[in-house]
LODRENKE-846043 format. One line per 4 residues: number of its first residue (from 1); their letters; for each residue x negated, y, z of C-alpha. Coordinates in nm, 4 decimals. Layout:
N
NUM> A> X/Y/Z ~ ...
//
This chain:
162
1> MASH> 9.5964/2.4758/-4.4227 ~ 9.8941/2.5155/-4.4121 ~ 10.1462/2.3345/-4.1729 ~ 10.2750/2.0823/-4.4125
5> DGDR> 9.9544/1.9988/-4.5428 ~ 9.8741/1.9945/-4.1401 ~ 10.2203/1.7285/-4.0757 ~ 10.1183/1.4916/-4.3612
9> VVAL> 9.7519/1.4870/-4.1349 ~ 9.9324/1.4191/-3.8325 ~ 10.1588/1.1593/-3.9876 ~ 9.8355/0.9984/-4.1992
13> SLQL> 9.7232/0.9246/-3.8766 ~ 9.9920/0.8152/-3.7116 ~ 10.1108/0.5769/-3.9198 ~ 9.6500/0.4194/-3.9562
17> SRAH> 9.7146/0.3761/-3.5661 ~ 10.0866/0.1695/-3.6359 ~ 9.8912/0.0117/-3.9150 ~ 9.6388/-0.0681/-3.7182
21> QELR> 9.9073/-0.2155/-3.4153 ~ 10.1290/-0.4207/-3.6103 ~ 9.7479/-0.5921/-3.7321 ~ 9.7117/-0.6796/-3.3772
25> RQVG> 10.0576/-0.7840/-3.2699 ~ 10.0668/-1.0107/-3.6082 ~ 9.7318/-1.1352/-3.5002 ~ 9.9074/-1.1498/-3.1243
29> RIRA> 10.1456/-1.3599/-3.2748 ~ 9.9798/-1.6475/-3.4457 ~ 9.7241/-1.6641/-3.1877 ~ 10.0277/-1.7185/-2.9453
33> GIGQ> 10.1388/-1.9652/-3.1697 ~ 9.8752/-2.2199/-3.2109 ~ 9.9929/-2.4620/-2.8949 ~ 10.2858/-2.4565/-3.0356
37> RRPG> 10.1845/-2.6513/-3.3477 ~ 10.3829/-2.9498/-3.4138 ~ 10.2243/-3.3263/-3.6555 ~ 10.3654/-3.1810/-3.9851
41> DDAL> 10.4367/-2.7988/-3.9055 ~ 10.3238/-2.5356/-4.1524 ~ 10.3909/-2.2425/-3.9444 ~ 10.0809/-2.2297/-3.8612
45> RTHC> 9.9005/-2.2108/-4.2304 ~ 10.2259/-2.0099/-4.3175 ~ 10.1130/-1.6933/-4.1045 ~ 9.7922/-1.6874/-4.1520
49> LAFC> 9.8070/-1.6333/-4.5169 ~ 10.1241/-1.3734/-4.4551 ~ 9.8248/-1.1917/-4.1527 ~ 9.5280/-1.2497/-4.3870
53> AALT> 9.6961/-1.0975/-4.7255 ~ 9.8643/-0.8371/-4.5332 ~ 9.5121/-0.7289/-4.3238 ~ 9.3488/-0.7824/-4.6368
57> AHHQ> 9.5537/-0.5794/-4.8162 ~ 9.5432/-0.3138/-4.5336 ~ 9.1521/-0.2695/-4.6370 ~ 9.1836/-0.2178/-4.9826
61> GEDE> 9.3648/0.0467/-4.9525 ~ 9.1679/0.2304/-4.7419 ~ 8.8247/0.1286/-4.9382 ~ 9.0076/0.2392/-5.2717
65> GMFA> 9.2164/0.5095/-5.1567 ~ 9.2006/0.6732/-4.8280 ~ 8.8213/0.6273/-4.8059 ~ 8.7737/0.6873/-5.1282
69> QLVR> 8.9354/0.9883/-5.0980 ~ 8.7840/1.1926/-4.7637 ~ 8.4096/1.0732/-4.8958 ~ 8.5531/1.2833/-5.2164
73> ERPQ> 8.6666/1.5619/-4.9566 ~ 8.4413/1.5459/-4.7599 ~ 8.0814/1.3550/-4.8441 ~ 7.8922/1.4396/-4.5235
77> LAGT> 8.1158/1.0875/-4.4105 ~ 7.9836/0.8855/-4.6668 ~ 7.7946/0.7275/-4.4022 ~ 8.0970/0.6220/-4.1713
81> VAKL> 8.2886/0.5192/-4.4286 ~ 7.9946/0.2828/-4.5865 ~ 8.0279/0.1343/-4.2344 ~ 8.3929/0.1030/-4.1994
85> VEDH> 8.3504/-0.1209/-4.5655 ~ 8.0608/-0.3229/-4.3948 ~ 8.2920/-0.4082/-4.1345 ~ 8.6057/-0.5188/-4.3775
89> EMIA> 8.3616/-0.7269/-4.5257 ~ 8.2813/-0.8850/-4.2302 ~ 8.6453/-0.9256/-4.1364 ~ 8.6670/-1.0717/-4.4786
93> AILA> 8.4444/-1.3430/-4.4383 ~ 8.6304/-1.4479/-4.0742 ~ 8.9991/-1.4373/-4.2588 ~ 8.7866/-1.7070/-4.5658
97> RVRE> 8.7173/-1.8890/-4.2578 ~ 9.1572/-1.8468/-4.0813 ~ 9.2364/-1.9536/-4.3778 ~ 9.0027/-2.2812/-4.4362
101> LADR> 9.0814/-2.4150/-4.0761 ~ 9.4477/-2.3347/-4.0543 ~ 9.4893/-2.5616/-4.3954 ~ 9.2792/-2.7965/-4.2468
105> AAES> 9.4339/-2.7878/-4.0157 ~ 9.7936/-2.8618/-4.1288 ~ 9.6870/-3.0696/-4.3462 ~ 9.5116/-3.3451/-4.0701
109> AEPP> 9.7102/-3.6449/-3.9939 ~ 9.5631/-3.6707/-3.6243 ~ 9.8101/-3.4743/-3.3211 ~ 9.6757/-3.1026/-3.3101
113> GEGL> 9.3675/-3.0177/-3.1062 ~ 9.0120/-2.9722/-3.1891 ~ 9.1539/-2.7867/-3.5491 ~ 9.3572/-2.5782/-3.3447
117> EAVG> 9.1415/-2.4867/-3.0797 ~ 8.8082/-2.4299/-3.3715 ~ 9.1583/-2.1813/-3.5657 ~ 9.1835/-2.0349/-3.1996
121> RELD> 8.8158/-1.9529/-3.0890 ~ 8.7916/-1.8237/-3.5056 ~ 9.1301/-1.5733/-3.3793 ~ 8.9659/-1.4754/-3.1231
125> GLTA> 8.6092/-1.2944/-3.2333 ~ 8.8392/-1.1570/-3.5299 ~ 9.0750/-1.0103/-3.2650 ~ 8.7323/-0.8998/-3.1144
129> IMES> 8.6627/-0.6910/-3.4203 ~ 8.9392/-0.6254/-3.5219 ~ 8.9854/-0.5005/-3.1688 ~ 8.6007/-0.2645/-3.1637
133> HFAY> 8.6727/-0.1610/-3.5365 ~ 9.0200/0.0077/-3.5487 ~ 8.8525/0.1689/-3.2858 ~ 8.6285/0.3278/-3.4514
137> EERT> 8.8058/0.3616/-3.7559 ~ 9.0910/0.4896/-3.5792 ~ 8.8074/0.7213/-3.4129 ~ 8.6708/0.8912/-3.6727
141> ISEA> 8.9590/0.8844/-3.9152 ~ 9.1235/1.0622/-3.7523 ~ 8.9096/1.2844/-3.7003 ~ 8.7902/1.3520/-4.0405
145> LDGA> 9.1985/1.3304/-4.1185 ~ 9.2061/1.6995/-3.8026 ~ 9.0089/1.9043/-4.1127 ~ 9.0591/1.7094/-4.4405
149> TPEG> 9.3363/1.8508/-4.6398 ~ 9.4913/1.5324/-4.8021 ~ 9.6016/1.6456/-5.1354 ~ 9.5105/1.3374/-5.3766
153> SWPD> 9.6107/1.0147/-5.3965 ~ 9.6651/0.8213/-5.0385 ~ 9.7637/0.5049/-5.1214 ~ 10.1096/0.3716/-4.9423
157> RVFR> 9.9749/0.0166/-4.9054 ~ 9.6689/0.1411/-4.6813 ~ 9.9673/0.2149/-4.3917 ~ 10.2851/-0.0268/-4.4493
161> FG> 10.3335/-0.4064/-4.4406 ~ 10.5984/-0.6845/-4.5506
//
């Protein structure tokens, strides 16, 4: 592997880790802000929708880009990638529930309380699953990237957030 390719592999591993760190930060900020919601405040729903969109785009970028490329280059990773894609599907179902609960809490005329607690519980579960998923992914994919020659199409959306 040429030095340039090695540098690129290190950069991809680092970008993956940074993308996950940003997602951790975002969900933590949303979770911390739940207790600060006031009636008529749409910030929770706005932040939840933005976070859900960012995490969904990240996982779609991985599934369609990075993972597909890795499996082409290293077919023995098919089982690992399948497990990660399965995790993405489970996380997508939880994100749908978070969106639903955030919408319900934002539209409620009742004082914040039980609706926000439900959002908080769902975010707590999501955070635990994300943490486990990210740790496994960073360990297995970084190891795979260390042995891959990243010459294909590695989509930026996997690694960047707006």
